[in-house]
KENU-217883 format. One record per residue (C-alpha): residue number from 0; z, x, y. Coordinates in nm, 2 decimals, always signed. Layout:
<recs>
  num      zz      xx      yy
  NUM       Z       X       Y
...
</recs>
This chain:
<recs>
  num      zz      xx      yy
    0   +0.00   +0.00   +0.00
    1   -0.08   +0.11   +0.35
    2   +0.20   +0.22   +0.58
    3   +0.24   -0.01   +0.87
    4   +0.53   +0.15   +1.06
    5   +0.67   +0.51   +1.06
    6   +1.00   +0.58   +1.23
    7   +1.06   +0.96   +1.26
    8   +1.38   +1.13   +1.38
    9   +1.48   +0.84   +1.60
   10   +1.78   +0.95   +1.82
   11   +1.91   +0.73   +2.09
   12   +2.19   +0.80   +2.34
   13   +2.35   +0.57   +2.60
   14   +2.48   +0.70   +2.94
   15   +2.78   +0.53   +3.10
   16   +2.89   +0.68   +3.42
   17   +2.92   +1.06   +3.36
   18   +2.95   +1.03   +2.98
   19   +2.67   +1.01   +2.72
   20   +2.71   +0.88   +2.37
   21   +2.46   +0.93   +2.09
   22   +2.44   +0.61   +1.88
   23   +2.15   +0.70   +1.64
   24   +2.07   +1.04   +1.50
   25   +1.74   +1.14   +1.33
   26   +1.68   +0.80   +1.17
   27   +1.36   +0.81   +0.96
   28   +1.19   +0.55   +0.74
   29   +0.86   +0.39   +0.67
   30   +0.75   +0.02   +0.62
   31   +0.44   -0.07   +0.41
   32   +0.23   -0.37   +0.47
   33   +0.38   -0.69   +0.32
   34   +0.71   -0.52   +0.20
   35   +1.07   -0.60   +0.30
   36   +1.29   -0.32   +0.41
   37   +1.67   -0.38   +0.44
   38   +1.87   -0.19   +0.69
   39   +2.24   -0.23   +0.59
   40   +2.56   -0.10   +0.74
   41   +2.87   -0.21   +0.93
   42   +2.91   -0.30   +1.29
   43   +2.84   +0.00   +1.51
   44   +2.63   +0.18   +1.25
   45   +2.31   +0.18   +1.47
   46   +2.12   -0.10   +1.29
   47   +2.04   -0.31   +1.59
   48   +1.97   -0.02   +1.82
   49   +1.71   +0.10   +1.57
   50   +1.54   -0.25   +1.58
   51   +1.55   -0.27   +1.96
   52   +1.40   +0.08   +1.98
   53   +1.10   -0.04   +1.78
   54   +1.06   -0.34   +2.01
   55   +1.11   -0.13   +2.32
   56   +1.40   -0.36   +2.42
   57   +1.68   -0.10   +2.48
   58   +1.91   -0.13   +2.78
   59   +1.82   +0.06   +3.10
   60   +2.10   +0.31   +3.03
   61   +1.95   +0.41   +2.69
   62   +1.77   +0.73   +2.64
   63   +1.54   +0.81   +2.34
   64   +1.53   +1.18   +2.26
   65   +1.20   +1.36   +2.29
   66   +1.16   +1.45   +1.92
   67   +1.17   +1.08   +1.83
   68   +0.85   +0.91   +1.72
   69   +0.77   +0.55   +1.63
   70   +0.41   +0.49   +1.50
   71   +0.30   +0.13   +1.45
   72   -0.06   +0.06   +1.33
   73   -0.16   +0.41   +1.45
   74   +0.00   +0.38   +1.80
   75   +0.31   +0.57   +1.92
   76   +0.52   +0.29   +2.06
   77   +0.75   +0.52   +2.25
   78   +0.46   +0.66   +2.46
   79   +0.31   +0.32   +2.55
   80   +0.36   +0.17   +2.90
   81   +0.56   -0.15   +2.93
   82   +0.24   -0.36   +3.00
   83   +0.09   -0.25   +2.66
   84   +0.43   -0.31   +2.48
   85   +0.43   -0.66   +2.61
   86   +0.10   -0.72   +2.44
   87   +0.24   -0.59   +2.11
   88   +0.58   -0.77   +2.14
   89   +0.55   -1.12   +2.00
   90   +0.19   -1.07   +1.89
   91   +0.19   -0.78   +1.64
   92   +0.57   -0.74   +1.61
   93   +0.79   -1.05   +1.60
   94   +1.17   -1.05   +1.63
   95   +1.44   -1.30   +1.51
   96   +1.77   -1.23   +1.69
   97   +2.12   -1.29   +1.55
   98   +2.22   -1.56   +1.80
   99   +1.94   -1.81   +1.86
  100   +2.14   -1.98   +2.14
  101   +2.13   -1.67   +2.36
  102   +1.76   -1.60   +2.28
  103   +1.62   -1.95   +2.34
  104   +1.58   -2.05   +2.70
  105   +1.82   -2.35   +2.76
  106   +1.61   -2.48   +3.06
  107   +1.28   -2.52   +2.86
  108   +1.20   -2.75   +2.57
  109   +1.16   -2.55   +2.25
  110   +0.79   -2.67   +2.22
  111   +0.70   -2.53   +2.57
  112   +0.87   -2.19   +2.47
  113   +0.64   -2.16   +2.17
  114   +0.32   -2.27   +2.36
  115   +0.41   -2.02   +2.64
  116   +0.41   -1.74   +2.38
  117   +0.07   -1.85   +2.24
  118   -0.09   -1.88   +2.58
  119   +0.04   -1.53   +2.68
  120   -0.11   -1.36   +2.38
  121   -0.42   -1.57   +2.29
  122   -0.71   -1.73   +2.48
  123   -0.64   -2.09   +2.38
  124   -0.63   -2.42   +2.58
  125   -0.30   -2.59   +2.63
  126   -0.39   -2.86   +2.38
  127   -0.49   -2.60   +2.12
  128   -0.17   -2.41   +2.18
  129   +0.04   -2.73   +2.14
  130   -0.13   -2.81   +1.81
  131   -0.06   -2.45   +1.68
  132   +0.30   -2.47   +1.80
  133   +0.36   -2.80   +1.62
  134   +0.19   -2.66   +1.31
  135   +0.42   -2.36   +1.29
  136   +0.73   -2.58   +1.36
  137   +0.62   -2.80   +1.06
  138   +0.57   -2.48   +0.85
  139   +0.93   -2.36   +0.91
  140   +1.07   -2.69   +0.79
  141   +1.13   -2.88   +1.11
  142   +1.09   -3.26   +1.06
  143   +0.99   -3.51   +1.33
  144   +0.79   -3.24   +1.50
  145   +0.65   -3.46   +1.78
  146   +1.01   -3.56   +1.89
  147   +1.16   -3.21   +1.83
  148   +0.88   -3.04   +2.03
  149   +1.02   -3.21   +2.35
  150   +1.38   -3.13   +2.28
  151   +1.60   -2.85   +2.42
  152   +1.78   -2.58   +2.21
  153   +2.13   -2.74   +2.26
  154   +2.00   -3.06   +2.08
  155   +1.94   -2.86   +1.76
  156   +2.20   -2.75   +1.49
  157   +2.25   -2.38   +1.42
  158   +2.02   -2.38   +1.12
  159   +1.75   -2.57   +1.31
  160   +1.78   -2.33   +1.61
  161   +1.73   -2.04   +1.37
  162   +1.42   -2.21   +1.23
  163   +1.29   -2.24   +1.59
  164   +1.35   -1.87   +1.64
  165   +1.15   -1.80   +1.32
  166   +0.87   -2.03   +1.45
  167   +0.87   -1.85   +1.78
  168   +0.85   -1.51   +1.61
  169   +0.57   -1.61   +1.37
  170   +0.34   -1.82   +1.59
  171   +0.10   -1.53   +1.66
  172   +0.11   -1.42   +1.29
  173   +0.26   -1.07   +1.35
  174   +0.21   -0.79   +1.10
  175   +0.58   -0.70   +1.12
  176   +0.88   -0.92   +1.16
  177   +1.22   -0.78   +1.25
  178   +1.51   -1.01   +1.15
  179   +1.84   -0.89   +1.31
  180   +2.12   -1.05   +1.11
  181   +1.92   -1.38   +1.10
  182   +2.17   -1.57   +0.88
  183   +2.51   -1.43   +0.99
  184   +2.63   -1.75   +1.17
  185   +2.49   -1.99   +0.92
  186   +2.63   -2.19   +0.62
  187   +2.56   -2.06   +0.28
  188   +2.31   -2.34   +0.20
  189   +2.13   -2.30   +0.53
  190   +2.12   -1.92   +0.48
  191   +1.96   -1.97   +0.14
  192   +1.70   -2.20   +0.30
  193   +1.62   -1.95   +0.58
  194   +1.58   -1.66   +0.32
  195   +1.35   -1.88   +0.11
  196   +1.15   -1.96   +0.42
  197   +1.11   -1.59   +0.51
  198   +0.99   -1.52   +0.15
  199   +0.73   -1.81   +0.18
  200   +0.61   -1.68   +0.52
  201   +0.57   -1.33   +0.38
  202   +0.36   -1.46   +0.09
  203   +0.15   -1.68   +0.31
  204   +0.08   -1.43   +0.60
  205   +0.14   -1.09   +0.42
  206   +0.40   -1.01   +0.69
  207   +0.61   -0.70   +0.65
  208   +0.98   -0.76   +0.72
  209   +1.26   -0.54   +0.84
  210   +1.58   -0.72   +0.76
  211   +1.90   -0.60   +0.93
  212   +2.22   -0.72   +0.77
  213   +2.57   -0.63   +0.66
  214   +2.55   -0.86   +0.36
  215   +2.45   -0.69   +0.03
  216   +2.39   -1.03   -0.13
  217   +2.11   -1.10   +0.12
  218   +1.96   -0.75   +0.06
  219   +1.96   -0.82   -0.32
  220   +1.78   -1.15   -0.25
  221   +1.52   -1.02   -0.01
  222   +1.45   -0.65   -0.01
  223   +1.21   -0.41   -0.19
  224   +1.36   -0.10   -0.02
  225   +1.70   -0.05   +0.14
  226   +1.84   +0.21   +0.38
  227   +2.22   +0.24   +0.43
  228   +2.34   +0.34   +0.78
  229   +2.67   +0.48   +0.89
  230   +2.77   +0.61   +1.24
  231   +2.40   +0.61   +1.35
  232   +2.27   +0.80   +1.06
  233   +2.08   +0.71   +0.73
  234   +2.32   +0.80   +0.45
  235   +2.12   +0.66   +0.16
  236   +1.77   +0.52   +0.10
  237   +1.58   +0.40   -0.20
  238   +1.45   +0.10   -0.40
  239   +1.69   -0.19   -0.38
  240   +1.76   -0.20   -0.76
  241   +1.83   +0.18   -0.77
  242   +2.07   +0.17   -0.48
  243   +2.26   -0.12   -0.63
  244   +2.27   +0.01   -0.98
  245   +2.31   +0.39   -0.91
  246   +2.45   +0.44   -0.56
  247   +2.48   +0.81   -0.48
  248   +2.69   +0.82   -0.16
  249   +3.06   +0.74   -0.14
  250   +3.00   +0.51   +0.16
  251   +2.74   +0.30   -0.03
  252   +2.98   +0.27   -0.32
  253   +3.26   +0.16   -0.09
  254   +3.04   -0.11   +0.07
  255   +2.93   -0.24   -0.27
  256   +3.29   -0.24   -0.39
  257   +3.40   -0.44   -0.09
  258   +3.18   -0.74   -0.19
  259   +3.39   -1.02   -0.35
  260   +3.30   -1.05   -0.72
  261   +3.25   -1.41   -0.82
  262   +3.29   -1.31   -1.19
  263   +3.61   -1.12   -1.15
  264   +3.91   -1.28   -1.33
  265   +4.21   -1.39   -1.12
  266   +4.51   -1.17   -1.13
  267   +4.82   -1.24   -1.34
  268   +5.01   -1.32   -1.01
  269   +4.76   -1.60   -0.94
  270   +4.78   -1.74   -1.29
  271   +5.16   -1.73   -1.29
  272   +5.16   -1.92   -0.95
  273   +4.93   -2.19   -1.09
  274   +5.14   -2.23   -1.40
  275   +5.45   -2.29   -1.17
  276   +5.26   -2.54   -0.95
  277   +5.13   -2.74   -1.25
  278   +5.47   -2.74   -1.43
  279   +5.65   -2.87   -1.12
  280   +5.85   -2.55   -1.06
  281   +5.71   -2.51   -0.71
  282   +5.78   -2.77   -0.44
  283   +5.53   -2.93   -0.22
  284   +5.55   -2.77   +0.13
  285   +5.28   -3.00   +0.28
  286   +5.18   -3.34   +0.16
  287   +4.88   -3.50   +0.33
  288   +4.79   -3.86   +0.25
  289   +4.50   -4.07   +0.38
  290   +4.45   -3.84   +0.68
  291   +4.19   -3.96   +0.93
  292   +4.05   -3.81   +1.25
  293   +3.78   -4.00   +1.43
  294   +3.60   -3.90   +1.75
  295   +3.42   -4.16   +1.97
  296   +3.05   -4.10   +2.01
  297   +2.91   -4.27   +2.33
  298   +2.99   -4.64   +2.39
  299   +2.97   -4.76   +2.03
  300   +2.94   -4.47   +1.79
  301   +3.23   -4.32   +1.59
  302   +3.23   -3.98   +1.41
  303   +3.46   -3.98   +1.11
  304   +3.53   -3.61   +1.11
  305   +3.81   -3.65   +0.86
  306   +3.77   -3.96   +0.65
  307   +4.07   -4.06   +0.44
  308   +4.17   -3.74   +0.26
  309   +4.48   -3.66   +0.06
  310   +4.60   -3.33   -0.09
  311   +4.92   -3.12   -0.12
  312   +4.99   -2.75   -0.06
  313   +5.27   -2.59   -0.26
  314   +5.52   -2.33   -0.15
  315   +5.37   -1.98   -0.17
  316   +5.02   -2.09   -0.27
  317   +4.68   -2.04   -0.10
  318   +4.47   -2.36   -0.09
  319   +4.11   -2.29   +0.00
  320   +3.92   -2.55   +0.19
  321   +3.54   -2.50   +0.18
  322   +3.23   -2.68   +0.30
  323   +2.95   -2.65   +0.55
  324   +2.97   -2.67   +0.92
  325   +3.05   -3.03   +1.02
  326   +3.22   -3.11   +0.69
  327   +3.55   -3.15   +0.87
  328   +3.74   -2.84   +0.74
  329   +3.85   -2.70   +1.08
  330   +3.93   -3.05   +1.21
  331   +4.15   -3.11   +0.90
  332   +4.35   -2.78   +0.97
  333   +4.39   -2.87   +1.34
  334   +4.49   -3.23   +1.28
  335   +4.76   -3.12   +1.03
  336   +4.91   -2.89   +1.31
  337   +4.86   -3.17   +1.57
  338   +4.62   -2.97   +1.77
  339   +4.42   -3.29   +1.73
  340   +4.61   -3.62   +1.71
  341   +4.54   -3.80   +1.38
  342   +4.37   -4.14   +1.39
  343   +4.55   -4.24   +1.07
  344   +4.74   -4.12   +0.77
  345   +5.05   -3.92   +0.71
  346   +5.13   -3.55   +0.71
  347   +5.46   -3.46   +0.56
  348   +5.59   -3.10   +0.61
  349   +5.91   -3.05   +0.40
  350   +5.95   -3.42   +0.41
  351   +5.91   -3.46   +0.80
  352   +5.62   -3.67   +0.91
  353   +5.45   -3.45   +1.17
  354   +5.24   -3.73   +1.32
  355   +5.56   -3.91   +1.46
  356   +5.74   -3.61   +1.60
  357   +5.82   -3.60   +1.98
  358   +5.68   -3.31   +2.19
  359   +6.02   -3.14   +2.18
  360   +6.05   -3.18   +1.80
  361   +5.69   -3.06   +1.76
  362   +5.77   -2.74   +1.96
  363   +6.05   -2.66   +1.71
  364   +5.82   -2.74   +1.42
  365   +5.55   -2.50   +1.56
  366   +5.79   -2.22   +1.47
  367   +5.73   -2.30   +1.10
  368   +5.35   -2.36   +1.12
  369   +5.10   -2.13   +1.28
  370   +4.72   -2.09   +1.30
  371   +4.49   -1.78   +1.29
  372   +4.16   -1.85   +1.46
  373   +3.80   -1.76   +1.36
  374   +3.72   -1.55   +1.67
  375   +3.99   -1.29   +1.74
  376   +3.84   -1.20   +2.07
  377   +3.83   -1.56   +2.21
  378   +4.18   -1.63   +2.09
  379   +4.35   -1.32   +2.26
  380   +4.40   -1.34   +2.64
  381   +4.19   -1.05   +2.78
  382   +4.42   -1.00   +3.08
  383   +4.74   -0.95   +2.87
  384   +4.85   -0.64   +2.69
  385   +4.91   -0.67   +2.31
  386   +5.28   -0.64   +2.38
  387   +5.28   -0.96   +2.58
  388   +5.03   -1.14   +2.36
  389   +5.26   -1.10   +2.06
  390   +5.58   -1.12   +2.27
  391   +5.48   -1.45   +2.43
  392   +5.56   -1.63   +2.10
  393   +5.90   -1.46   +2.09
  394   +5.97   -1.58   +2.44
  395   +5.87   -1.94   +2.39
  396   +6.10   -1.98   +2.09
  397   +6.37   -1.75   +2.24
  398   +6.37   -1.51   +1.94
  399   +6.45   -1.19   +2.13
  400   +6.78   -1.15   +2.33
  401   +6.64   -0.88   +2.57
  402   +6.34   -0.67   +2.65
  403   +6.44   -0.39   +2.41
  404   +6.48   -0.63   +2.11
  405   +6.14   -0.79   +2.21
  406   +5.97   -0.45   +2.22
  407   +6.12   -0.35   +1.88
  408   +6.00   -0.68   +1.72
  409   +5.65   -0.63   +1.86
  410   +5.65   -0.27   +1.72
  411   +5.77   -0.40   +1.38
  412   +5.50   -0.67   +1.37
  413   +5.22   -0.42   +1.45
  414   +5.35   -0.19   +1.18
  415   +5.36   -0.49   +0.94
  416   +4.99   -0.56   +0.99
  417   +4.89   -0.19   +0.96
  418   +4.86   -0.10   +1.33
  419   +5.01   +0.18   +1.53
  420   +5.31   +0.08   +1.74
  421   +5.15   +0.26   +2.04
  422   +4.88   -0.01   +2.05
  423   +5.13   -0.25   +2.22
  424   +5.03   -0.11   +2.56
  425   +4.66   -0.17   +2.52
  426   +4.43   -0.47   +2.60
  427   +4.22   -0.67   +2.35
  428   +3.89   -0.52   +2.45
  429   +4.01   -0.17   +2.34
  430   +4.01   -0.28   +1.97
  431   +3.75   -0.34   +1.70
  432   +3.70   -0.69   +1.55
  433   +3.91   -0.61   +1.24
  434   +4.20   -0.47   +1.46
  435   +4.19   -0.78   +1.68
  436   +4.22   -1.00   +1.38
  437   +4.52   -0.80   +1.27
  438   +4.67   -0.86   +1.61
  439   +4.61   -1.23   +1.57
  440   +4.79   -1.22   +1.24
  441   +5.08   -1.03   +1.40
  442   +5.11   -1.29   +1.67
  443   +5.12   -1.57   +1.41
  444   +5.39   -1.39   +1.22
  445   +5.60   -1.33   +1.53
  446   +5.79   -1.66   +1.49
  447   +5.85   -1.61   +1.11
  448   +5.65   -1.91   +1.00
  449   +5.64   -2.05   +0.64
  450   +5.29   -2.21   +0.66
  451   +4.97   -2.07   +0.82
  452   +4.63   -2.23   +0.87
  453   +4.37   -1.96   +0.85
  454   +4.06   -2.10   +1.02
  455   +3.75   -1.89   +0.91
  456   +3.95   -1.57   +0.98
  457   +3.70   -1.34   +0.83
  458   +3.36   -1.47   +0.93
  459   +3.32   -1.24   +1.23
  460   +3.40   -0.93   +1.03
  461   +3.21   -0.67   +0.82
  462   +3.25   -0.69   +0.44
  463   +3.47   -0.38   +0.41
  464   +3.70   -0.51   +0.70
  465   +3.71   -0.85   +0.53
  466   +3.83   -0.69   +0.21
  467   +4.11   -0.51   +0.41
  468   +4.22   -0.83   +0.58
  469   +4.23   -1.02   +0.25
  470   +4.44   -0.75   +0.10
  471   +4.67   -0.76   +0.40
  472   +4.70   -1.14   +0.38
  473   +4.79   -1.12   +0.01
  474   +5.05   -0.85   +0.07
  475   +5.21   -1.05   +0.35
  476   +5.21   -1.36   +0.13
  477   +5.39   -1.17   -0.14
  478   +5.63   -1.00   +0.10
  479   +5.72   -1.29   +0.33
  480   +5.67   -1.59   +0.09
  481   +5.39   -1.74   +0.31
  482   +5.18   -2.05   +0.23
  483   +4.82   -2.06   +0.34
  484   +4.55   -2.32   +0.40
  485   +4.25   -2.09   +0.40
  486   +3.94   -2.26   +0.56
  487   +3.61   -2.09   +0.51
  488   +3.24   -2.13   +0.42
  489   +3.22   -1.80   +0.23
  490   +3.28   -1.92   -0.12
  491   +3.31   -1.58   -0.28
  492   +3.59   -1.48   -0.05
  493   +3.76   -1.82   -0.10
  494   +3.76   -1.77   -0.48
  495   +3.92   -1.42   -0.44
  496   +4.21   -1.53   -0.22
  497   +4.28   -1.89   -0.32
  498   +4.49   -2.03   -0.60
  499   +4.32   -2.38   -0.58
  500   +4.01   -2.49   -0.39
  501   +3.92   -2.82   -0.22
  502   +3.55   -2.89   -0.14
  503   +3.48   -3.10   +0.17
  504   +3.16   -3.29   +0.25
  505   +3.11   -3.54   +0.53
  506   +3.48   -3.56   +0.61
  507   +3.59   -3.62   +0.25
  508   +3.72   -3.40   -0.03
  509   +3.47   -3.43   -0.31
  510   +3.63   -3.19   -0.56
  511   +3.96   -3.01   -0.60
  512   +4.06   -2.77   -0.88
  513   +4.21   -2.43   -0.97
  514   +3.98   -2.16   -0.81
  515   +3.86   -2.02   -1.14
  516   +3.80   -2.37   -1.29
  517   +3.60   -2.49   -0.99
  518   +3.37   -2.19   -0.99
  519   +3.32   -2.18   -1.37
  520   +3.28   -2.55   -1.41
  521   +3.17   -2.73   -1.09
  522   +3.12   -3.10   -1.15
  523   +3.03   -3.27   -0.82
  524   +2.66   -3.22   -0.72
  525   +2.75   -3.09   -0.38
  526   +2.98   -2.82   -0.52
  527   +2.69   -2.72   -0.75
  528   +2.46   -2.70   -0.46
  529   +2.70   -2.48   -0.26
  530   +2.76   -2.24   -0.55
  531   +2.39   -2.21   -0.63
  532   +2.32   -2.10   -0.26
  533   +2.56   -1.80   -0.27
  534   +2.35   -1.47   -0.26
  535   +2.48   -1.25   -0.54
  536   +2.47   -0.87   -0.49
  537   +2.26   -0.82   -0.79
  538   +1.88   -0.78   -0.74
  539   +1.79   -0.86   -1.10
  540   +1.99   -1.19   -1.08
  541   +1.84   -1.28   -0.74
  542   +1.48   -1.22   -0.87
  543   +1.52   -1.49   -1.13
  544   +1.72   -1.74   -0.92
  545   +1.57   -2.07   -0.83
  546   +1.51   -2.13   -0.46
  547   +1.77   -2.36   -0.30
  548   +1.49   -2.62   -0.24
  549   +1.46   -2.65   -0.62
  550   +1.83   -2.77   -0.63
  551   +1.74   -3.13   -0.57
  552   +1.86   -3.27   -0.24
  553   +1.96   -3.60   -0.41
  554   +2.23   -3.39   -0.58
  555   +2.41   -3.36   -0.25
  556   +2.38   -3.73   -0.18
  557   +2.72   -3.88   -0.18
  558   +2.82   -4.23   -0.08
  559   +3.18   -4.19   +0.03
  560   +3.25   -4.57   +0.04
  561   +3.19   -4.61   -0.34
  562   +3.37   -4.29   -0.45
  563   +3.70   -4.28   -0.62
  564   +3.89   -3.96   -0.69
  565   +3.95   -3.90   -1.06
  566   +4.11   -3.63   -1.27
  567   +3.82   -3.54   -1.50
  568   +3.99   -3.24   -1.66
  569   +4.35   -3.12   -1.63
  570   +4.42   -3.05   -1.26
  571   +4.05   -3.09   -1.18
  572   +3.97   -3.38   -0.95
  573   +3.63   -3.51   -0.86
  574   +3.50   -3.79   -0.63
  575   +3.28   -4.02   -0.85
</recs>
């Protein structure tokens, strides 16, 4: 196969004030026509800078070293003037960005954004451009194209916005498509659909793809070749199968080891815990019955975000709550803690009905129940030092007699979550994502709670950092006797950390069972669909897997009004 792109000795530095930092060093690789190359590595490894260098989209303070060379279809892209690059960008090289909301223009309809791209690169009439735009929208799986064409980005779901980004990138039939973390923010089933779509596009148009990701499951599913990056350098390269089966570098081995293994048996600790729950030795800490949370939609509509659900959480256990975006997982967690007021139902915590506590009683109860949020940056006040972020909880509940005791407790909490005591004097922006999440955990632990709602606490983190945080959460649970409600859409991670798992769909729980039982014997069609969509870090398995579209959509159809919850096997409940 003919080589389409050659990147040779790519070194990029950024200048800030008087300091210069080199972020990629001598990165070299080639992409052949019609093949998929995966670039994998953790945050800060230089993956996205490499992609932006190819596109000529680096920030003004970036400097590409003189020995660097990027040859695409015989042209050295680094020597081309901006006007020529604009002709290549979008026409010969398309790019799908990580966050479609920041890359789609919110003031233009999505249809006009696609037609604008066509008219810029090709001599077509407006009508011809509109026909082409609608055709590509239809091709990437967007329904009601005539209506959708006139809508704005905010009127689309995350998965639909990502499809629009793919349509925008493909409309001029580029020879090379660069996809920068195209599925990071998406549910597992939407991710599977987007990956299937990219494969279809590749087969139809013969497009070469550079796929940038930190998910080895996605690499196994999509890529012919893979390069592993660390600290701006390529540490390993080869055919995907070879790299997975015989990794040479310690860093690659560490990344592969950090992936949660769906086939790994639960530890004896988990098994013992489940035996105690099922034999009645462990008490219910939280008992939720017929919980409802409805949100008004306009004048007449009603969104039943949580629709008559019942479950219990036992002392010292981790109950996983999984489902796609919009299934009601996070609303359930927040309604239990009364961050949302329940529309109906009862939430008993150690026998106290939380829904009928006064504000004063609720403040006291907050000491026993905490939440750790999805985005550690958004949930930490950027103007406060870590000492005060953690110390604020101690102040509210009057848990420190004086400043010295407060400072000592903050230092203890930082140490407990594996951070240096000296970090107390720093601000949130001075930390990595993983460190910020540890600070969020320390803040939740400050008031010595018994129950913690973990709302997607890992989704913004790299796989190796996720593994560290899971390890930390399990250690803390063991040490402090904590009980968790673990909300996530990453099923592999849920299996690893949870004792039992509840699956949510359209505001209802459709299946609940011990973690191992649920994964080895899923019964509800929706659970089966979720599990079939998980990308497995095994190229041989992924090559034989049916596309998600082949898992019939009617499988996921579920009429909640008719369903009753039945125990179909011991401790395995299914809506039927």
